[in-house]
SERO-4910 file (N, C-alpha, C, O; in steps of 0.05 Angstrom, whole numbers):
BEGIN
 pado doro    nc1    nc2    nc3   cac1   cac2   cac3    cc1    cc2    cc3    oc1    oc2    oc3
  Met    A     17    -22     -2     -3     -5      0     14     19     -2     10     35    -20
  His    A     40     23     20     54     47     22     69     57      0     74     81     -4
  Ser    A     81     29    -20     95     32    -42     77     40    -70     87     49    -90
  Thr    A     55     35    -67     34     42    -85     30     80    -80     29     94   -100
  Val    A     29     88    -59     25    115    -55     47    129    -59     45    151    -71
  Arg    A     71    120    -51    100    133    -62     98    130    -90    106    151   -100
  Arg    A     91    113   -109     93    114   -138     75    136   -148     85    151   -165
  Phe    A     54    140   -141     28    152   -144     43    184   -143     45    200   -161
  Ser    A     52    187   -116     58    216   -118     84    226   -130     90    250   -131
  Tyr    A    102    201   -139    126    208   -157    113    216   -182    116    239   -189
  Val    A     98    198   -199     85    212   -226     74    229   -229     74    240   -251
  Leu    A     59    239   -204     41    264   -200     58    289   -204     52    307   -219
  Ser    A     86    285   -183    104    306   -183    115    311   -214    124    334   -220
  Ile    A    115    294   -229    129    298   -256    108    309   -271    116    321   -292
  Val    A     82    310   -266     62    316   -281     59    343   -277     55    357   -297
  Leu    A     60    356   -251     55    378   -243     84    400   -245     82    425   -247
  Leu    A    103    390   -243    125    402   -244    129    415   -272    140    437   -274
  Ala    A    119    400   -294    122    409   -326    113    436   -334    126    451   -349
  Pro    A     87    442   -323     78    472   -329     88    492   -320     91    512   -334
  Met    A     96    490   -292    112    511   -274    140    518   -287    150    540   -289
  Ala    A    152    491   -297    179    500   -310    178    515   -340    195    532   -347
  Ser    A    156    507   -354    155    520   -378    136    539   -381    138    556   -398
  Gly    A    120    538   -367    104    564   -370     80    560   -389     65    580   -393
  Gly    A     74    534   -401     60    527   -421     40    502   -409     42    495   -385
  Ala    A     22    490   -426      1    475   -422     13    452   -401     37    447   -400
  Pro    A     -7    439   -386      8    412   -371     23    398   -390     22    403   -414
  Ala    A     36    382   -380     50    358   -401     37    329   -389     41    320   -367
  Asp    A     22    320   -409      9    295   -403     21    266   -404     16    253   -424
  Ile    A     34    256   -388     51    236   -386     31    214   -387     13    214   -371
  Pro    A     34    192   -407     18    170   -408     14    156   -381     35    158   -368
  Ser    A     -6    143   -369     -7    128   -347      8     98   -357     14     84   -337
  Ser    A     14     88   -376     25     67   -381     51     69   -392     55     81   -413
  Lys    A     75     55   -377    102     63   -388    107     53   -418    127     62   -430
  Glu    A     92     37   -428     95     26   -454     88     49   -475    100     54   -496
  Asp    A     65     63   -463     61     86   -480     75    116   -483     70    133   -500
  Phe    A     94    117   -461    114    135   -457    140    123   -473    152    105   -462
  His    A    150    133   -499    175    124   -509    199    145   -503    198    167   -514
  Leu    A    219    140   -488    244    157   -488    266    149   -506    273    126   -514
  Phe    A    278    179   -513    299    175   -526    318    190   -515    312    211   -505
  Leu    A    343    183   -513    363    192   -503    385    210   -521    405    197   -530
  Leu    A    384    236   -527    402    252   -548    428    256   -535    427    267   -513
  Met    A    449    250   -544    478    250   -538    496    261   -557    489    259   -580
  Gly    A    519    272   -552    533    284   -571    546    313   -570    548    323   -547
  Gln    A    553    327   -589    555    354   -589    545    371   -600    521    367   -605
  Ser    A    553    390   -607    533    417   -623    516    410   -641    493    418   -638
  Asn    A    523    396   -662    501    382   -682    480    373   -676    458    374   -688
  Met    A    488    362   -652    454    345   -632    445    367   -619    420    368   -618
  Ser    A    457    385   -609    441    402   -593    434    425   -607    416    439   -598
  Gly    A    445    433   -630    443    451   -647    455    472   -653    458    487   -634
  Gly    A    465    481   -678    477    495   -685    470    527   -696    486    545   -701
  Val    A    446    528   -697    431    546   -713    409    559   -696    394    545   -683
  Gly    A    409    585   -695    385    600   -683    355    586   -687    350    569   -703
  Leu    A    336    599   -668    317    594   -667    301    612   -683    310    635   -683
  Ala    A    277    607   -697    257    615   -714    229    620   -704    218    605   -689
  Ala    A    221    638   -713    185    644   -700    174    621   -701    174    609   -723
  Gly    A    159    609   -676    141    589   -678    161    566   -664    151    545   -657
  Asp    A    183    569   -661    202    545   -657    198    534   -624    202    512   -615
  Thr    A    189    556   -610    185    549   -581    153    537   -579    148    526   -557
  Gln    A    136    538   -591    111    533   -591    107    497   -587    112    483   -607
  Pro    A     99    486   -566     98    458   -561     94    442   -589     82    452   -609
  Val    A    104    418   -589     97    392   -609     79    378   -600     86    371   -577
  Pro    A     55    369   -605     35    350   -597     49    330   -593     66    325   -610
  His    A     44    314   -569     52    287   -565     83    287   -560     94    265   -563
  Val    A     98    306   -555    123    303   -548    131    325   -522    123    348   -521
  Leu    A    148    309   -503    153    325   -484    190    319   -481    204    300   -488
  Lys    A    196    343   -468    229    342   -465    229    341   -437    210    350   -424
  Met    A    250    331   -425    260    327   -401    277    354   -392    293    361   -409
  Leu    A    275    364   -376    291    392   -367    314    381   -347    309    359   -337
  Tyr    A    337    393   -341    354    390   -327    351    389   -297    342    407   -283
  Ser    A    358    369   -291    352    371   -255    378    359   -241    392    339   -247
  Lys    A    378    381   -216    405    374   -207    406    348   -190    385    338   -183
  Glu    A    428    337   -184    427    311   -165    413    309   -144    416    327   -128
  Gly    A    397    291   -138    378    290   -116    353    304   -121    336    295   -106
  Ala    A    343    325   -140    326    334   -154    301    314   -164    309    295   -178
  Gly    A    276    314   -160    264    295   -178    260    308   -213    267    330   -221
  Pro    A    249    292   -225    251    290   -259    228    314   -262    207    316   -249
  Lys    A    238    328   -279    218    351   -291    212    347   -316    229    334   -329
  Trp    A    188    356   -328    186    350   -356    164    379   -371    147    391   -358
  Ala    A    171    383   -396    163    405   -409    148    392   -430    154    369   -437
  Pro    A    129    408   -441    123    408   -467    141    404   -491    159    420   -492
  Gly    A    139    389   -508    166    388   -528    167    408   -547    150    408   -566
  Ala    A    186    428   -546    199    452   -557    223    459   -561    239    455   -544
  His    A    230    470   -581    258    486   -577    257    509   -559    236    522   -556
  Pro    A    283    513   -544    306    494   -548    307    470   -532    293    472   -512
  Leu    A    319    448   -534    318    425   -527    351    424   -506    354    409   -487
  His    A    365    438   -512    390    437   -496    402    467   -488    425    473   -494
  Pro    A    385    483   -473    393    510   -465    416    508   -450    430    528   -451
  Arg    A    422    495   -438    447    496   -417    477    485   -423    497    488   -410
  Arg    A    473    472   -445    500    458   -455    515    467   -480    507    457   -501
  Pro    A    536    483   -480    551    488   -458    541    516   -450    555    526   -432
  Asn    A    525    528   -455    514    557   -454    492    562   -457    483    543   -470
  Lys    A    471    581   -453    445    590   -452    431    598   -481    407    606   -484
  Lys    A    454    592   -504    439    607   -530    420    581   -534    424    557   -530
  Gln    A    395    600   -545    373    580   -554    382    565   -588    388    578   -607
  Arg    A    380    540   -587    388    533   -614    372    513   -621    359    499   -605
  Phe    A    372    509   -650    353    487   -667    366    466   -672    386    467   -687
  Gly    A    358    440   -662    371    412   -675    362    400   -683    345    410   -698
  Pro    A    362    369   -682    345    353   -698    322    338   -684    304    324   -693
  Gly    A    328    347   -653    315    323   -634    283    326   -637    271    305   -635
  Ile    A    270    350   -642    237    352   -641    235    344   -674    214    331   -676
  Ser    A    245    346   -695    239    336   -715    239    307   -722    225    296   -740
  Phe    A    257    294   -705    256    263   -699    231    258   -687    216    242   -698
  Ala    A    222    271   -663    201    259   -646    182    262   -662    169    242   -663
  Glu    A    171    287   -681    149    291   -696    149    266   -720    129    253   -727
  Ala    A    167    264   -727    165    240   -748    165    206   -735    158    186   -748
  Tyr    A    173    206   -710    172    174   -697    141    180   -689    126    164   -699
  Val    A    131    199   -676    102    195   -669     82    198   -683     59    194   -673
  Ala    A     86    206   -708     65    209   -730     45    190   -736     21    195   -740
  Asn    A     54    167   -736     39    140   -741     32    120   -716     21     98   -717
  Lys    A     43    135   -690     33    118   -669     10    133   -651     17    150   -635
  Pro    A    -15    126   -652    -38    138   -640    -27    126   -606    -15    105   -600
  Gly    A    -35    147   -589    -36    138   -562     -5    138   -552      1    134   -528
  Ile    A     15    145   -571     40    147   -556     53    171   -553     53    186   -572
  Val    A     65    179   -532     81    204   -529    111    200   -530    123    183   -517
  Val    A    119    214   -543    157    216   -542    162    232   -517    150    251   -508
  Gly    A    183    219   -508    199    238   -481    231    242   -488    249    227   -482
  Leu    A    233    262   -500    258    268   -504    281    276   -482    276    296   -470
  Ile    A    304    262   -475    323    266   -458    346    282   -468    365    269   -478
  Pro    A    346    309   -468    366    330   -482    397    326   -467    401    338   -446
  Met    A    416    309   -478    441    311   -459    465    317   -479    485    305   -473
  Ala    A    466    330   -498    487    331   -516    504    357   -502    490    371   -487
  Trp    A    530    363   -506    544    385   -503    563    395   -526    581    381   -534
  Gly    A    559    422   -536    570    427   -554    603    425   -548    611    425   -525
  Gly    A    622    424   -573    652    427   -564    664    411   -551    687    417   -543
  Arg    A    652    386   -546    666    365   -535    676    338   -544    659    324   -556
  Ser    A    700    327   -540    705    301   -555    690    279   -539    679    281   -517
  Ile    A    694    252   -558    683    234   -545    693    226   -514    676    220   -497
  Glu    A    716    228   -508    732    221   -482    715    240   -468    701    230   -450
  Gln    A    711    265   -471    696    281   -450    665    273   -451    650    286   -437
  Leu    A    658    260   -462    627    254   -465    620    224   -457    597    215   -455
  Gly    A    649    208   -450    645    182   -442    640    178   -418    634    197   -404
  Lys    A    642    146   -406    636    142   -382    666    156   -368    687    159   -379
  Gly    A    659    162   -341    674    173   -321    674    204   -328    689    217   -314
  Ser    A    659    216   -347    656    246   -346    633    249   -332    616    231   -329
  Glu    A    631    281   -321    607    290   -312    579    288   -334    556    283   -328
  Ile    A    591    293   -360    565    298   -378    553    269   -378    529    265   -374
  Tyr    A    574    245   -384    560    218   -382    547    214   -360    525    202   -362
  Ser    A    554    220   -335    543    210   -306    509    228   -311    486    219   -308
  Asp    A    516    249   -318    489    267   -319    466    251   -341    444    245   -333
  Ala    A    474    246   -366    456    228   -383    443    206   -369    419    204   -367
  Ile    A    463    186   -357    450    166   -347    431    168   -320    413    153   -312
  Arg    A    440    188   -313    423    194   -284    392    206   -293    371    200   -282
  His    A    396    222   -314    368    229   -322    353    210   -342    328    213   -344
  Ala    A    367    191   -356    353    171   -369    342    150   -345    320    139   -348
  Lys    A    356    145   -326    344    121   -308    318    138   -297    297    126   -300
  Ala    A    316    165   -285    298    182   -276    274    178   -297    251    172   -292
  Ala    A    287    183   -322    263    185   -339    248    153   -341    224    151   -345
  Met    A    262    133   -340    247     99   -343    228     96   -319    209     82   -323
  Gln    A    231    108   -297    211    108   -282    185    116   -284    167    113   -267
  Ala    A    181    128   -312    155    139   -316    150    125   -347    127    120   -354
  Gly    A    170    120   -365    173    110   -392    187     90   -401    198     78   -382
  Thr    A    192     80   -423    205     60   -432    231     75   -457    230     90   -476
  Leu    A    248     63   -444    276     73   -468    274     59   -488    274     34   -487
  Lys    A    271     76   -512    266     59   -537    299     64   -551    303     47   -568
  Gly    A    313     76   -548    329     83   -557    359    108   -559    349    130   -554
  Val    A    374    110   -561    401    130   -566    405    142   -586    414    129   -604
  Leu    A    401    168   -591    411    179   -616    435    198   -608    434    210   -587
  Trp    A    458    203   -630    489    203   -623    490    218   -649    486    207   -671
  His    A    495    240   -645    517    263   -666    545    275   -653    547    290   -633
  Gln    A    558    268   -663    587    274   -655    607    270   -668    601    257   -687
  Gly    A    632    276   -667    657    265   -679    680    292   -686    704    291   -688
  Glu    A    660    319   -689    684    340   -701    706    341   -686    730    338   -693
  Ser    A    694    346   -653    724    353   -641    746    332   -638    767    337   -628
  Asp    A    739    306   -649    757    286   -648    772    283   -677    785    263   -684
  Thr    A    768    303   -690    785    310   -719    810    329   -716    827    333   -732
  Val    A    807    341   -687    827    363   -684    859    355   -681    879    369   -684
  Glu    A    859    330   -675    888    319   -669    888    287   -680    867    275   -681
  Gln    A    909    276   -686    909    253   -692    905    232   -671    900    210   -679
  Thr    A    906    236   -648    912    215   -628    889    209   -620    883    188   -609
  Arg    A    865    236   -628    836    229   -621    827    213   -640    813    193   -635
  Thr    A    832    218   -662    820    204   -688    827    172   -683    809    155   -682
  Asp    A    857    166   -680    863    143   -681    844    122   -652    836     99   -653
  Ala    A    843    141   -634    828    124   -612    792    126   -612    776    119   -594
  Tyr    A    788    135   -633    757    143   -635    743    120   -642    719    121   -635
  Glu    A    748    101   -651    728     79   -661    724     58   -632    702     46   -626
  Lys    A    750     56   -615    747     41   -591    728     54   -572    710     44   -558
  Arg    A    737     80   -574    720     93   -550    691     93   -554    676     86   -535
  Leu    A    681    100   -581    651     96   -594    645     68   -588    621     67   -586
  His    A    654     49   -586    642     23   -588    646     19   -551    629      4   -541
  Cys    A    661     27   -537    661     27   -509    643     45   -500    638     41   -476
  Leu    A    630     64   -510    613     87   -505    585     67   -504    570     62   -485
  Ile    A    584     60   -529    553     39   -533    549     18   -509    528     14   -497
  Glu    A    578      5   -506    572    -18   -491    567     -5   -468    546    -12   -456
  Asp    A    582     15   -456    577     24   -424    552     37   -420    543     41   -397
  Thr    A    538     45   -446    514     63   -440    493     37   -438    479     37   -418
  Arg    A    491     18   -455    469     -2   -454    477    -20   -423    457    -29   -411
  Lys    A    500    -24   -412    503    -37   -388    485    -20   -369    465    -28   -358
  Asp    A    495      5   -365    489     25   -348    457     27   -344    444     26   -323
  Leu    A    447     30   -370    419     26   -377    401      5   -374    376      7   -374
  Gly    A    416    -16   -371    405    -52   -364    392    -59   -391    373    -73   -392
  Asn    A    404    -48   -416    389    -66   -437    417    -68   -457    429    -48   -467
  Leu    A    424    -90   -461    446    -98   -480    441    -98   -514    458   -100   -531
  Arg    A    411    -95   -516    409    -89   -543    393    -63   -548    377    -62   -567
  Leu    A    397    -45   -533    385    -13   -532    391     -9   -567    412    -19   -576
  Pro    A    379      2   -581    387     15   -605    399     39   -603    392     55   -586
  Phe    A    420     44   -621    439     63   -614    448     73   -645    463     60   -660
  Ile    A    436    100   -651    436    114   -679    462    130   -678    465    143   -657
  Val    A    477    131   -693    499    153   -697    492    172   -727    481    166   -748
  Gly    A    498    189   -721    492    211   -751    524    217   -764    544    223   -750
  Asn    A    523    215   -789    548    226   -800    554    255   -798    537    272   -796
  Leu    A    583    262   -799    591    287   -800    580    299   -820    569    284   -836
  Ala    A    578    328   -827    569    339   -855    585    330   -874    607    320   -869
  Glu    A    576    333   -900    591    332   -922    608    350   -925    630    345   -935
  Phe    A    597    377   -916    615    410   -925    634    407   -899    650    426   -896
  Tyr    A    635    386   -877    655    395   -860    683    384   -867    688    361   -872
  Gly    A    705    408   -867    726    401   -887    733    420   -906    755    424   -915
  Thr    A    711    432   -912    715    451   -933    719    480   -929    729    494   -947
  Gly    A    712    492   -897    713    516   -894    744    516   -888    758    497   -884
  Lys    A    751    547   -889    780    551   -884    793    544   -861    817    542   -862
  Asp    A    783    540   -840    789    529   -815    786    496   -817    791    486   -796
  His    A    783    485   -830    784    455   -831    787    440   -855    776    419   -860
  Lys    A    809    457   -873    809    444   -894    842    433   -907    849    424   -929
  Ala    A    858    438   -881    888    426   -884    882    392   -894    862    380   -885
  Pro    A    898    382   -909    902    357   -918    898    340   -892    880    323   -891
  Asp    A    915    343   -872    910    324   -854    883    325   -836    873    306   -825
  Arg    A    873    349   -836    853    351   -824    826    337   -842    809    322   -832
  Val    A    827    342   -862    808    330   -882    812    295   -879    792    280   -881
  Ala    A    835    286   -875    844    264   -877    828    250   -851    816    229   -854
  Arg    A    828    267   -824    823    255   -799    791    258   -806    776    241   -796
  Ile    A    778    278   -824    752    281   -821    742    254   -830    727    240   -817
  Ser    A    753    248   -852    743    224   -872    742    203   -859    721    190   -858
  Arg    A    770    192   -841    770    170   -823    744    170   -799    730    150   -795
  Ile    A    740    196   -783    718    189   -768    690    181   -786    675    162   -781
  Lys    A    687    200   -809    662    187   -825    665    152   -829    645    138   -825
  Glu    A    684    145   -835    687    120   -840    680    104   -815    670     82   -819
  Ile    A    684    110   -795    681     93   -772    648     95   -765    634     76   -763
  Leu    A    641    119   -764    612    119   -761    593    106   -777    573     96   -768
  Arg    A    601    108   -806    591     97   -828    589     65   -816    566     56   -812
  Ser    A    611     50   -812    611     27   -812    608      6   -787    614    -18   -784
  Leu    A    595     29   -767    585     20   -744    566     -6   -748    572    -28   -740
  Pro    A    543     -1   -761    526    -24   -757    540    -54   -768    530    -76   -765
  Glu    A    560    -49   -778    573    -76   -791    587    -90   -767    590   -115   -767
  Lys    A    596    -73   -747    610    -76   -726    600    -90   -697    610   -108   -683
  Ile    A    576    -76   -693    562    -69   -669    531    -74   -672    518    -61   -688
  Pro    A    521    -94   -657    489   -104   -664    472    -85   -654    474    -76   -631
  His    A    454    -76   -668    429    -59   -659    435    -32   -661    424    -16   -646
  Thr    A    453    -25   -680    462      4   -687    454     11   -711    451     -6   -729
  Gly    A    450     39   -714    439     49   -738    460     72   -749    477     82   -734
  Phe    A    457     79   -773    472    105   -783    461    119   -803    452    108   -823
  Val    A    461    145   -798    445    167   -808    464    180   -829    485    188   -819
  Glu    A    462    184   -855    477    199   -875    464    223   -871    441    227   -863
  Ser    A    491    247   -881    484    272   -882    486    283   -910    491    307   -913
  Thr    A    482    268   -929    484    277   -955    460    300   -959    440    298   -946
  Gly    A    464    320   -976    441    336   -983    440    355   -961    423    373   -963
  Cys    A    453    354   -940    451    380   -922    465    403   -922    487    402   -933
  Ser    A    458    431   -911    471    447   -919    482    467   -898    467    471   -880
  Pro    A    503    478   -897    514    493   -874    498    513   -857    476    518   -868
  Ala    A    503    524   -837    488    542   -824    508    570   -827    498    592   -832
  Ala    A    534    567   -825    546    593   -826    575    580   -847    584    558   -854
  Arg    A    581    609   -850    614    607   -867    634    586   -848    651    576   -863
  Ala    A    635    580   -828    649    560   -817    644    534   -822    658    517   -812
  Lys    A    622    529   -839    619    506   -850    627    479   -829    644    462   -836
  Val    A    611    477   -803    609    462   -784    579    450   -781    571    428   -787
  His    A    565    469   -771    536    463   -763    518    460   -787    524    469   -809
  Phe    A    498    446   -782    478    440   -798    457    469   -802    455    482   -781
  Asp    A    445    477   -819    423    498   -819    397    482   -813    395    457   -813
  Arg    A    384    494   -809    349    493   -799    345    472   -820    354    451   -814
  Glu    A    333    473   -842    326    454   -862    342    427   -859    330    405   -862
  Ser    A    369    427   -853    385    404   -851    377    387   -825    376    362   -823
  Cys    A    373    406   -806    367    391   -779    338    376   -783    334    353   -774
  Ile    A    323    388   -794    296    378   -796    298    351   -814    284    331   -811
  Leu    A    318    355   -834    325    333   -850    330    310   -833    314    292   -828
  Leu    A    358    313   -824    365    294   -803    353    281   -780    362    260   -770
  Gly    A    329    297   -771    311    283   -750    293    263   -760    283    244   -747
  His    A    287    275   -793    270    251   -805    283    226   -809    274    204   -801
  Arg    A    312    230   -823    325    210   -820    331    187   -803    328    164   -808
  Tyr    A    339    199   -778    339    184   -753    313    169   -749    314    145   -741
  Ala    A    292    181   -752    263    167   -745    262    145   -766    251    124   -761
  Lys    A    276    151   -797    272    132   -813    289    102   -810    281     79   -814
  Val    A    311    109   -804    330     88   -791    326     75   -772    331     51   -772
  Tyr    A    315     87   -751    296     74   -731    282     52   -732    285     30   -722
  Ala    A    260     65   -752    239     49   -759    250     23   -772    243      0   -766
  Asp    A    267     28   -789    279      9   -811    292    -15   -790    288    -39   -794
  Met    A    309     -4   -768    315    -25   -748    301    -40   -737    309    -63   -732
  Met    A    280    -33   -732    254    -47   -714    240    -65   -734    234    -87   -726
  Ile    A    234    -58   -761    229    -79   -777    252   -103   -781    246   -126   -787
  Lys    A    273    -93   -778    298   -112   -787    294   -134   -762    297   -159   -765
  Ala    A    288   -121   -740    295   -135   -714    273   -162   -711    276   -184   -701
  Lys    A    245   -147   -725    223   -163   -724    223   -192   -746    209   -212   -745
  Met    A    244   -185   -766    243   -201   -789    258   -229   -773    275   -226   -756
  Pro    A    247   -256   -783    258   -283   -774    288   -289   -785    291   -287   -810
  Ser    A    305   -294   -773    335   -302   -773    340   -318   -800    320   -331   -806
  Ser    A    356   -320   -813    362   -331   -840    375   -358   -831    374   -378   -846
  Ser    A    387   -358   -809    403   -382   -799    388   -403   -789    400   -423   -781
***
């Protein structure tokens, strides 16, 4: 009896905190964990967003919630799903990324389902700075576990690698670190088959004046190869291509608004294809 009361109070606190934090309408969390589909967003600035917001971006998207950052020991807080998703990482600039468009595409043909986004990306960080042992990783796991008390974790979306093209030692270590990060994330979240989808670096990355030196271009190409080959080496992973995307600025590092939307839809398509493949009978 007491455990039932405690669980009811916990869920109720999640629902009531959301409108206070966002100033919007109450965030409706499904009563069934199976109807609340959670996705952990990890990586650096092309996941958190590298382009400013436009009019209407702060309007909530139906059937989508976002988890707000909570200090350790505080209860989880949810708000209606809208940009910006990652306002604290690494600064408070409001940016547009692929997360919301992914959620919109994912939930479009799933009546009764609500998507909960757990935004834990941090701009300008190498994979070592995002992996197990870092504060950023610990924050991501802590928030994901808190979210899983109300919903079901369906996958991880990862977009990162630019910072690991800065020097050769980082590039050389990238594949091993990526594979370890996937393994650590799955173990720490209790699902060794947790879908993990990575996005490719931009095609235009390596053409800007600050990144087009031959050795830098070679390192960029190597990171792209590692990301593209991931599904061949690690089960239950997916890869999102960046063809046809455009830069947000002359630096040619970040995706523009239309490209973020396109990437979000591609993440959703890759995830859907992975789920179809997972249901197919084995040929062995």
